[in-house]
C-alpha positions as CSV (number, residue, x, y, z in Angstrom):
1,M,18.4,0.9,26.8
2,K,18.8,4.4,25.8
3,R,17.3,5.1,22.0
4,T,17.2,8.0,20.2
5,A,14.7,9.1,17.8
6,T,13.9,12.2,15.8
7,R,10.7,12.5,14.3
8,T,9.2,15.5,11.7
9,G,5.8,17.1,11.7
10,I,6.0,17.1,15.8
11,L,3.6,19.0,17.4
12,A,4.8,22.5,19.1
13,A,6.2,23.3,22.3
14,A,2.7,24.9,23.6
15,A,0.7,22.2,22.4
16,L,2.4,20.4,24.5
17,A,1.9,23.4,27.2
18,A,-1.9,22.8,26.8
19,L,-1.4,20.0,27.7
20,L,0.5,20.2,30.6
21,A,-1.7,21.5,32.9
22,G,-2.5,19.0,35.7
23,C,-0.8,16.4,33.9
24,T,2.5,14.5,35.9
25,H,3.1,10.6,36.3
26,K,0.9,8.4,38.9
27,D,4.3,8.4,41.0
28,Q,5.1,12.4,41.0
29,T,3.2,14.7,43.4
30,P,1.1,17.0,43.2
31,N,-0.6,16.7,40.2
32,A,-1.3,12.4,39.6
33,L,-2.3,11.5,36.4
34,P,-4.4,8.7,36.6
35,T,-4.2,5.7,34.7
36,S,-6.3,3.1,33.4
37,A,-6.0,0.2,30.9
38,A,-9.1,-1.2,29.0
39,P,-11.4,-3.4,31.3
40,A,-10.8,-6.8,31.0
41,S,-13.1,-9.7,31.4
42,A,-13.4,-11.6,34.6
43,T,-13.2,-15.0,32.0
44,P,-12.2,-15.3,28.5
45,S,-15.0,-16.1,26.4
46,P,-14.7,-20.1,25.3
47,S,-14.2,-18.4,21.7
48,A,-11.9,-16.4,22.7
49,S,-8.4,-16.9,20.8
50,P,-5.0,-18.1,23.1
51,S,-3.0,-15.5,24.6
52,P,-0.2,-14.0,22.5
53,A,3.4,-15.5,23.6
54,A,4.9,-13.8,26.9
55,D,7.3,-11.2,25.8
56,T,11.0,-11.4,27.6
57,P,12.5,-8.1,29.4
58,D,14.4,-6.8,26.4
59,Q,11.0,-7.9,23.8
60,A,8.7,-6.0,26.0
61,K,11.5,-3.1,26.2
62,Q,11.7,-3.0,22.8
63,H,7.7,-2.6,22.7
64,A,7.0,-0.4,25.0
65,I,9.2,2.1,23.7
66,A,7.8,1.5,20.2
67,A,4.8,2.1,21.5
68,Y,5.9,5.1,23.4
69,L,7.3,6.9,20.5
70,G,3.9,5.5,18.0
71,F,2.6,7.1,20.0
72,Q,4.1,10.9,20.3
73,T,4.3,10.3,16.4
74,A,0.9,9.9,16.2
75,F,0.3,12.6,18.2
76,Q,2.6,15.7,16.2
77,K,1.0,13.9,13.3
78,A,-2.7,14.9,14.1
79,G,-1.3,18.4,15.3
80,A,0.1,19.2,12.1
81,A,-3.5,17.8,10.2
82,G,-5.3,19.5,13.3
83,D,-7.0,15.8,13.7
84,P,-8.3,15.0,17.3
85,E,-9.6,11.5,15.9
86,F,-6.6,10.9,14.1
87,P,-6.6,7.1,13.3
88,D,-2.8,6.0,15.2
89,L,-3.5,7.5,18.6
90,A,-5.8,4.9,19.4
91,K,-3.8,2.3,17.8
92,Y,-0.6,3.5,20.4
93,G,-2.7,4.7,23.0
94,T,-5.8,4.1,25.3
95,G,-7.4,5.1,28.2
96,A,-5.9,8.3,29.9
97,A,-3.4,9.2,27.8
98,L,-5.2,8.7,25.2
99,Q,-7.8,11.4,26.9
100,L,-5.1,13.8,27.3
101,F,-3.9,13.7,23.9
102,T,-7.1,14.1,22.3
103,N,-8.4,17.1,24.5
104,G,-5.7,19.1,23.6
105,L,-5.5,18.4,20.1
106,K,-9.6,19.6,20.1
107,A,-8.4,22.6,22.0
108,N,-5.9,23.6,19.1
109,K,-8.4,23.2,16.7
110,T,-10.9,25.3,18.6
111,Q,-8.2,27.8,18.5
112,G,-7.4,27.4,15.2
113,L,-4.1,26.1,15.8
114,L,-1.5,23.5,14.0
115,S,1.8,22.5,15.2
116,R,5.4,21.8,13.1
117,G,8.8,21.3,13.3
118,A,10.6,18.1,15.0
119,A,11.1,17.2,18.6
120,V,14.0,14.6,19.7
121,F,12.9,12.3,22.0
122,H,15.3,10.3,24.4
123,S,13.7,7.8,25.9
124,A,14.3,5.0,28.2
125,V,12.2,2.5,30.3
126,T,12.6,2.5,33.7
127,S,10.6,-0.6,35.2
128,L,8.7,-3.4,33.6
129,S,6.5,-5.4,35.8
130,P,6.4,-8.8,36.6
131,P,9.8,-9.7,36.0
132,A,9.9,-12.3,34.1
133,A,7.4,-11.3,31.4
134,P,6.5,-7.9,31.7
135,T,3.2,-6.9,30.8
136,K,3.3,-3.2,32.3
137,A,6.6,-0.6,31.8
138,S,7.6,2.7,32.6
139,V,9.4,5.0,30.2
140,Q,11.5,8.0,31.0
141,D,11.8,10.5,28.4
142,C,13.7,13.9,28.4
143,M,11.5,15.3,24.8
144,D,13.2,18.1,23.8
145,T,10.7,20.4,21.8
146,S,13.0,23.3,20.9
147,K,12.2,23.3,17.4
148,T,8.5,22.9,17.6
149,E,5.8,25.7,17.5
150,R,1.9,26.1,17.0
151,Y,0.6,28.6,14.3
152,K,-2.4,29.6,12.9
153,A,-4.0,28.1,10.3
154,D,-5.3,30.9,9.1
155,G,-2.0,32.6,8.6
156,S,-3.1,35.6,11.8
157,A,-0.6,36.8,14.2
158,Y,0.2,33.9,17.1
159,K,3.2,34.2,19.3
160,D,3.9,30.6,20.6
161,S,5.7,29.9,24.3
162,P,9.0,28.5,23.4
163,G,9.7,25.1,23.6
164,G,13.0,23.4,25.1
165,L,13.6,20.2,27.4
166,R,10.7,18.4,29.0
167,L,10.1,15.7,31.4
168,V,7.9,12.9,29.9
169,L,6.9,10.0,32.1
170,A,4.7,7.3,30.8
171,D,2.8,3.8,31.8
172,V,3.0,1.5,29.0
173,E,1.0,-1.6,29.2
174,R,0.2,-4.9,26.8
175,I,-3.4,-5.3,26.0
176,G,-4.6,-7.8,24.3
177,G,-1.2,-8.3,22.6
178,D,-0.7,-4.4,21.7
179,W,1.8,-2.1,23.9
180,K,-0.2,0.5,24.6
181,V,0.8,3.8,26.4
182,T,-2.3,3.9,28.9
183,G,-1.1,7.2,31.1
184,I,1.6,10.1,30.4
185,G,2.8,13.3,31.6
186,I,4.7,15.7,30.3
187,R,6.7,18.4,32.5
188,E,7.3,22.1,31.9
189,V,10.2,23.4,29.5
190,G,13.6,22.9,31.8
191,S,12.3,19.8,33.6
192,C,15.0,17.7,32.6
193,K,18.5,18.0,31.5
194,L,20.5,15.5,29.0
């Protein structure tokens, strides 16, 4: 299933470039980005509520895409606001993915950079596991950042690198009933085609 979504207040292409260093999907080489999920306890506590009902494969695809787009949107809003602690980041992401985006936002804040513009997403779920009641999904996107840029918040000159089509590979998992991005890799401009 292929979906296209446009989001405003999107991060700049160079903000992505700052995140790209050493960033790839766990199945890609050479610079593998480890993925992790929130640690689960070996046995649930007696007062723990029952697990939510399992998702069908179609529901899992919808939830995985929604989590991926929610995470990207939260990152973009955080970049426009210059806020590495933007609350929706943790709502849609965790582990290595959350750390990667937070570090990128902190680097931008240190440099006095904000982002603006709109990226276009062309995301699709490429795999689910386990097949019957999925709790993990792989999402692939060809994200267009050609209409995004970083700029100096104080108005001083800053020349950002141009955006374009970037391959994005994300791991999304159902954790405690919520779907969250656990790993994400964003490749260089020109790494995908529509």
